[in-house]
N, C-alpha and C positions, 0 to 999 in steps of 0.2 A: 609278718614282714612285708608281704605284698601290699597290704593296706597302707602301711607306713610309707612305702616307696611311692604309691600313688598320691598320697596326701602331700608328700614333699614335692612331687612333680607338679601337682596342681598349684601349690603355693608359689613355686618358681614361675609357672606360666602366668599367674595373676600378677606377680611382681613385674615380670618383663612386659606384660601388656600395659600395665600402669606406666612404665618408663617410656614405652613406645608411643602412647597416646597423650599422656599428661606430662611426661618428662620428670626431671629432678633438678634441684638447684645446687650446683657445686659451690661451696664457699670460695671466696677469692683469697688465695693464700700467697700470691706473688704480686709484685707491683713493678712498674718501670724503674723505681729506685733500686731494685735488686741488680740492675745492669747499669746503674749510674745515670739514669735518665730522669729529668723532671717531667711531670705530667699534670695536666689540668683535669679536674673532675668535671665532666660535662653531662648535661641532660638535654634530650631532645625528644621528639615524638615520631613514631611511625606515621605513615601517611593516613592511617585510620585512627590516630590519636593515642595509641598505646605509649605510655611513658617508657623511655629507654635510657639506660645509664652506661657511662663509659669513661674512657680517658682519651684526651687529645695530647699527643706527644709532639711538641713543636720541634722542627729541625733548626729553626733560626732563620730559614730562608724567607725573605719577603715575597709574598704572592707566589709561593713555591708549590710543587706538586704534592699530592697526598695519596696515601693508600689506606683503604678500609680493610681490616681483618674481620672475616665473618666465620665464626667458629662452628663446630659440628654439634651433633646430637649429644645432649647431656653435659656439654662443656660450658665454659664461660669465656670472657674476653681474653684471658691469658692462655687459653688452650685447654688441655685435659690434665687433671691430676689423677694418677692411677690408683686403683684399689677401692673405688667407691661404688662399683657396679657388680652385679652377680655374674660376670663373665671376665675372661682374661683381657686386660687392656694394658696400655703403656702410657707413660707421661708424654705429653706433646706440649712443648713450651714455645709460645709465640715471641717471647722477649728477645732471644738472640737475633731473630730476623727484624724485630722492631729496632734494635740497636743498629743493625747494619743499614737499614733504610734511613734512620736518623743521621748516621754518619755520612750517608750519600746525599744528604740535603733534601730528604723527603719526609714530610710530616706523616704521622701515623694516627689513625683513629682505631682504638680497640673498644668494642662495646659488647654488651650482653644482648643477644636476641631475646625476644619476648619468650616468657616461660622459662628463662634461664637466668642465672646470676642474680643481679639486683634489679632487673628490668620488670616491667609490668606483665600481666597475665592476659593471654588470648588463647584459651584452649579450643580445640586440641592442637597438638603438633601436626604440621602438614609437610614437614621436611622440605620446605622451600616455597610452596605456593602462597600461603598467607604470610610467611616470614619475609617474602619479597617486599612487603610494605615496610618492614623494619629497615631493610637495606636502603630502600629509596628514601626513607626518612633520614638515614645517616648521610646519604649523598646531598640531600637538600641542606642539611646542617652544614656540611663542609662548604658548599657553594655560597653559603651566607657569611662565611668568615673572610675578613679582609686579608688574612695572611695565606689563603689558599687560592691557587689559580683554578677557577672552575672548569677550565678546559683540560686540566691535567690531573684527573682523578682516576685512580686505579683501585682494584680490589683483589684480595687474596681470600679465597674461600676453601674450606676443607669439608669434604663429605656433604652433609646437608647444607653447610654454608656455601659450598660451591653451587649446589643446586639452587639455593636461594638467589644468588647473584644471577645465575642464568635465567631464572624466571623473572627477575626484576628488571633487567636491562631493557627489554623490548618496550616496556610501558613506562620507563622512568627516565631520569636525566641521563645524559651521555656519560659513559664510562670508557676511558681510553684503552685500558689494558686489564686483563683478568688472568690470574694464576689460579687455575681450577684443580685442586688436589683431591683426587679420588671421588669425583661426582658419580652418581649411579642412579639407576632406575629403582624406585622403592620396592616394587613387587619382587624384583630379583634379589635385592639386598635382604628384604624381610624373609624370603624363602631360604636363602643360604644361611643367614644368621640364625633363624629358628631351628634349622636342621642341625647346625653346629652346636647350639647351646641346649636345645631341648630333645634332640634325637629325631628318629624317623617321623614321628607325628607332628613335629614342629611346624613344617610348612603348611599343613592344613589349619593349624591353630592361627598362624600368621595371616593366612588368607581370610579367616573369619572376621578379622578386624574391620573389613569393609562394612559389615552390618552395623557396627558401632558408629562408624563415620556417617552412615546414612542417618542414624538417629541424631547425631550431633550436627547434621546439616553442613558437613565439611567435605572438602574434596576427597574423593575415594583414593586410598593408597593404590588400588589396582590400576588407576588411570594416571598415575604419576609417571611422566616421561619427559625429562629435560631435553630430549632431542627436538621436541616441538619448539621451545623458545630458542634453542641453539641455532636454528635456521634463521632467526631474526636478530642475531647479535650484531649485525651490521658492520660498522667500522671498528668495533672493539677487537683488539688483538688478544687472542686467547692462547695460552700455553696450558695444555692438559698434562697432569702428572698422575700416573697409576702405578701402584706397587705390584711387582711381579708375583709376590707370594700371597696376595690378598684372598682369603677364603670366602669373603662375603660379597665383594664386588667382582666384576669380570672385565678383563682387558678389552674384550670385544665390544662391550657396551661403550666404554670411553672412546675407543677408536671410532665407533659409530657416531658419537657426539662430534668428534673432531671432523669427521668426513662431511658433515652438513654445516659446520661453522664457517661463515664466509671468510674470516681472517684467522684461521687456526694455524698455529706453528707446529701442530702435530701433537703426539703423545710422548712425553718423556717417560720411559719405562724405568722406574726406580727400583733397584734391587731390594727385596724385602722378604721377610719370612712370615708376615701376618699383616692384617689390616692396619694395625696401629704403627707398625714399623714403616708402612708406606706414608702415613701422616708425618712421620718424623723427618721427612724431607724438609719440612718447614723449619724444624729445630736444628737439624744438622747441616743443612746446605744454605745457611743464612746469606752467604756471599752470593750464591747463585740467585737467590730470591731478589736481593738488592740489584744485581746486574740486570735481571729481566726488567724490573720497573725503571731502572736508570735508562735502559735502551728504548723503552716504549712510552714513557710519560714525557 
């Protein structure tokens, strides 16, 4: 029995390591048509040439503002569909907020990050540092559209997506406003996640992934710290959101990001009982999402 338990534990560890390093591709099961919206299929490239796929949802406003949604780890352009991972998760649906933004006269770009959905491959996952090239490619795409005001572009990022935008802005085109939902420092997230999912030995296993990233010549997870680019967000107005019951992230980390962000509106403490319930701020508080961008774009 002990051997069987160890074997199952090893298989789970290997699966989680695969997900953390190489990711997974959720099928796209929702579309803007589900909330009554027309959308254009769009393709563009990251700043390093990776092909990216998505939807542009026009608001009808000529030369109007636009918001880019940047999803989290293992998700796709519509958010997260629960039940595809070996840990407890929840649905997170970007479409209600997309509809609210559209109705407020704001265009929306929903796209798949590299290694996710229908976009191209750039292994390994770096939870923001290389994915910043994807986001900046998305902003360049929007700035090239005649129906988008290039001076009024915002972003909504969840988890690794929030980290992605924070890493991207200092070296990319200007972004006027960012709604950053549960960004985190990767070493802390990995430690807490691994302990929760794998047990007491999980944090040591998570820390060992640095060796794999050395071999892959990629940024080390242990050196991942969005507080560094947060200091350089300049004129971008940032509203941070952090769930109060998040077992993998930490309120103090997000408060630290906020404290060094030049134009932070602070941290909205969203009542939650888990990590995914915090992400559901985007699904359940669509009117608040639209209000933030209406005020700051």
